[in-house]
C-alpha positions as CSV (number, residue, x, y, z in Angstrom):
1,X,96.0,93.8,50.2
2,X,95.2,94.5,53.9
3,X,97.9,93.7,56.4
4,X,96.4,92.8,59.9
5,X,98.9,92.7,62.8
6,X,98.6,92.2,66.6
7,X,100.5,91.5,69.5
8,X,100.6,87.9,70.7
9,X,100.7,89.1,74.2
10,X,97.4,90.8,73.9
11,X,94.3,88.6,74.8
12,X,92.3,91.0,72.5
13,X,94.2,90.9,69.5
14,X,95.3,87.4,69.7
15,X,91.4,86.5,70.3
16,X,90.4,88.4,67.2
17,X,93.1,86.8,65.1
18,X,92.1,83.4,66.0
19,X,88.3,84.2,65.2
20,X,89.5,85.5,62.1
21,X,91.6,82.5,61.0
22,X,88.5,80.3,61.8
23,X,86.0,82.4,59.8
24,X,88.5,82.9,56.6
25,X,90.2,79.7,56.6
26,X,93.7,81.2,56.7
27,X,96.5,79.2,55.9
28,X,100.2,79.5,57.6
29,X,102.5,81.6,55.5
30,X,106.1,82.8,55.4
31,X,105.5,86.1,53.8
32,X,106.1,88.1,57.3
33,X,109.5,88.9,58.6
34,X,110.3,88.2,62.1
35,X,106.8,87.5,63.1
36,X,105.4,85.0,65.5
37,X,102.8,84.1,63.7
38,X,101.9,84.6,59.9
39,X,98.8,83.5,58.1
40,X,97.5,84.4,54.6
41,X,94.2,84.1,52.5
42,X,92.1,86.2,50.2
43,X,93.2,89.8,50.2
44,X,94.9,89.8,53.6
45,X,98.1,88.8,55.6
46,X,97.6,88.5,59.5
47,X,100.6,88.7,61.5
48,X,101.5,88.3,65.1
49,X,104.5,89.9,66.8
50,X,106.0,90.0,70.3
51,X,106.1,93.8,70.5
52,X,103.2,96.0,71.9
53,X,101.1,97.5,69.0
54,X,101.9,101.0,69.7
55,X,105.5,100.1,68.8
56,X,104.7,98.6,65.6
57,X,106.7,101.2,63.4
58,X,108.7,98.3,61.9
59,X,105.6,96.9,60.0
60,X,106.7,98.5,56.5
61,X,109.9,96.2,56.9
62,X,108.3,93.2,58.1
63,X,104.9,92.8,55.9
64,X,104.6,92.1,52.6
65,X,105.3,94.9,50.0
66,X,101.9,94.2,48.5
67,X,100.2,95.4,51.6
68,X,98.4,98.6,51.0
69,X,96.8,99.5,54.5
70,X,97.4,98.2,58.1
71,X,94.8,97.3,60.3
72,X,96.0,96.6,64.1
73,X,93.8,94.5,66.2
74,X,94.1,95.5,69.8
75,X,92.7,96.0,73.5
76,X,91.6,99.3,74.7
77,X,91.9,100.6,78.3
78,X,89.6,103.0,80.0
79,X,89.7,104.0,83.8
80,X,86.0,104.4,83.4
81,X,85.7,100.9,82.4
82,X,83.6,101.5,79.5
83,X,82.7,98.5,77.3
84,X,83.4,99.4,73.6
85,X,84.4,98.7,70.1
86,X,86.4,101.5,68.8
87,X,88.2,102.5,65.5
88,X,91.0,105.3,65.5
89,X,93.9,106.7,63.8
90,X,97.1,107.2,65.0
91,X,99.4,110.3,66.2
92,X,100.8,112.6,68.9
93,X,99.7,116.2,68.6
94,X,102.1,117.7,71.2
95,X,105.5,117.3,71.9
96,X,105.6,114.3,73.9
97,X,105.3,110.6,72.6
98,X,104.7,108.6,75.8
99,X,102.7,105.9,74.0
100,X,104.7,105.1,70.9
101,X,105.4,107.1,67.8
102,X,107.3,110.4,67.5
103,X,106.5,113.9,69.0
104,X,104.4,116.0,66.8
105,X,103.8,113.4,64.1
106,X,100.5,111.9,62.7
107,X,100.1,108.3,61.2
108,X,98.5,108.4,57.6
109,X,94.8,108.2,58.1
110,X,92.3,106.2,56.2
111,X,89.1,107.9,56.2
112,X,87.2,105.6,54.0
113,X,88.5,102.0,55.5
114,X,88.0,103.5,59.3
115,X,84.4,104.7,58.2
116,X,83.5,101.2,56.6
117,X,85.0,99.6,59.8
118,X,83.1,101.6,62.0
119,X,79.6,101.0,60.3
120,X,80.5,97.2,60.0
121,X,81.4,97.3,63.9
122,X,77.9,99.1,64.4
123,X,75.9,96.6,62.2
124,X,77.7,93.6,64.2
125,X,76.9,95.2,67.6
126,X,73.1,95.9,66.6
127,X,72.9,92.2,65.8
128,X,74.6,91.2,69.0
129,X,73.3,90.8,72.5
130,X,75.9,93.6,73.7
131,X,73.6,96.6,74.2
132,X,75.8,97.8,77.2
133,X,78.6,98.3,74.7
134,X,79.5,101.5,72.8
135,X,80.6,101.6,69.1
136,X,82.7,104.8,68.4
137,X,85.6,106.6,66.9
138,X,88.5,107.4,69.1
139,X,90.2,110.7,69.0
140,X,93.8,110.4,67.2
141,X,96.1,109.0,69.9
142,X,99.5,107.1,70.4
143,X,101.9,105.4,68.0
144,X,103.0,104.1,65.7
145,X,103.0,107.2,63.4
146,X,106.1,107.0,61.1
147,X,104.8,104.1,58.7
148,X,104.4,104.9,55.1
149,X,100.9,103.3,54.6
150,X,97.7,104.3,56.3
151,X,97.1,102.6,59.6
152,X,93.7,101.9,61.4
153,X,93.3,100.5,64.8
154,X,90.3,98.5,65.9
155,X,90.0,97.8,69.6
156,X,87.8,96.1,72.2
157,X,87.6,98.1,75.5
158,X,88.3,98.3,78.3
159,X,89.4,95.6,80.6
160,X,90.7,92.0,80.8
161,X,87.0,90.6,81.0
162,X,86.3,92.2,77.7
163,X,89.4,91.6,76.1
164,X,89.4,87.8,76.6
165,X,85.8,87.3,75.7
166,X,85.2,85.1,72.6
167,X,81.9,86.9,71.9
168,X,83.8,90.1,71.4
169,X,86.5,88.6,69.2
170,X,83.7,87.1,67.0
171,X,82.0,90.7,66.6
172,X,85.3,92.3,65.5
173,X,86.3,89.6,63.1
174,X,82.7,89.4,61.4
175,X,83.2,93.3,61.2
176,X,86.6,92.9,59.4
177,X,85.1,90.3,57.1
178,X,82.3,92.7,56.2
179,X,85.0,95.4,55.7
180,X,86.8,93.1,53.3
181,X,83.6,92.3,51.3
182,X,82.8,96.1,51.0
183,X,83.1,97.7,47.8
184,X,84.5,101.2,47.9
185,X,82.0,103.8,49.0
186,X,81.1,107.3,48.4
187,X,81.9,109.4,51.5
188,X,83.0,112.9,52.1
189,X,86.6,112.9,53.8
190,X,86.7,115.4,56.8
191,X,88.9,115.8,59.9
192,X,87.2,116.4,63.3
193,X,88.0,119.2,65.9
194,X,86.7,118.9,69.3
195,X,84.8,116.5,71.6
196,X,86.0,113.8,74.1
197,X,88.2,110.8,73.7
198,X,85.1,109.1,72.4
199,X,84.1,111.9,70.1
200,X,80.3,111.1,70.3
201,X,78.9,113.8,67.9
202,X,81.5,113.0,65.2
203,X,80.5,109.2,65.6
204,X,77.0,109.9,65.2
205,X,77.5,112.0,62.1
206,X,79.7,109.1,60.5
207,X,76.9,106.7,61.2
208,X,74.1,108.9,59.9
209,X,75.8,110.6,57.0
210,X,78.1,109.8,54.1
211,X,81.0,111.6,56.0
212,X,84.0,109.9,56.9
213,X,86.8,111.1,59.5
214,X,90.4,111.1,59.2
215,X,92.3,112.5,62.2
216,X,90.2,113.7,65.2
217,X,91.8,116.1,67.7
218,X,89.9,116.1,71.0
219,X,89.3,118.9,73.3
220,X,92.0,117.9,75.8
221,X,94.5,118.4,73.1
222,X,93.4,121.6,71.6
223,X,96.2,123.6,73.3
224,X,98.3,122.1,70.6
225,X,95.9,123.1,67.6
226,X,97.8,125.3,65.2
227,X,98.0,125.8,61.3
228,X,100.8,123.2,61.3
229,X,98.6,120.7,63.1
230,X,95.7,121.4,60.7
231,X,98.2,120.8,57.8
232,X,99.2,117.6,59.2
233,X,95.6,116.5,59.8
234,X,94.5,117.1,56.3
235,X,97.8,116.1,54.4
236,X,98.3,112.7,56.4
237,X,95.4,111.2,54.9
238,X,95.2,108.6,52.0
239,X,92.3,110.4,50.2
240,X,91.6,114.5,49.9
241,X,90.2,116.0,52.9
242,X,87.2,118.3,51.9
243,X,86.0,119.6,55.3
244,X,86.6,120.3,58.8
245,X,83.9,119.5,61.5
246,X,84.0,121.2,64.7
247,X,82.2,120.6,67.9
248,X,81.5,124.1,68.8
249,X,80.8,123.5,72.5
250,X,84.2,122.0,73.2
251,X,86.1,124.9,71.4
252,X,87.1,128.5,72.2
253,X,86.6,131.6,69.8
254,X,90.4,131.4,69.2
255,X,90.3,127.9,68.1
256,X,87.5,128.7,65.6
257,X,89.0,131.8,64.3
258,X,92.2,129.7,63.6
259,X,90.2,127.3,61.9
260,X,88.1,129.6,59.9
261,X,91.1,131.5,58.7
262,X,92.9,128.2,57.8
263,X,89.9,126.8,56.0
264,X,89.4,130.3,54.1
265,X,92.8,130.1,52.7
266,X,92.8,126.3,51.8
267,X,89.3,126.6,50.2
268,X,87.9,124.1,52.8
269,X,84.4,123.8,54.2
270,X,83.8,124.2,57.9
271,X,80.8,122.9,59.5
272,X,79.9,123.4,63.4
273,X,78.0,120.9,65.2
């Protein structure tokens, strides 16, 4: 069962939730604890909470125990005002946790679910009139990080105009329905190293190949790269990670040496792009 959650104060999350209720004919339910809204139908529970999504570390206690994975419906902010539909996992690579979660902790990724959702978003986007939007993974960032089940964010970026647009709500909701209807797929689970906050090379690979990403550490966080961080990126996944894909241009020789030494000891393939 999927547990979908959003903040009632977020126009993007609340709008996507309304569109999902309409598309799926969800019924009001009492299975959520301390939620503002709670709906159920098929294999999903949809809950709205007052708190901001980056502080949803309470979901294990408030969602039904039958839920196996959380999908968070959210807005995305960008100073560059990039119009986007994005998918990402959560975590803090460094010693600070300015935006929820715990320092140095990564949430549990779900490479296959995030990959199927990314591809569903891409299909919905191609069938829309939103050519100016970008469909992309985002690098791992912000909370929550301490949940016991996998967690995937799907977001509308990047300003209030996009967050409140019903057409965007429909596109995200349609993509989630496609995900729910998708059978398990055959993909190679990997982690990503390098690239920007919108890791375009990693996204391109995932859209063209049967390669699905768990955690992605961007170029701006590589000062935190270590054997311990690589261990966390690989272990905090709901399926076994079999490869590391490195954007070579965004890494230095000391990063590549660390990655190759780690991969050699673990018997994991390294690929440069």
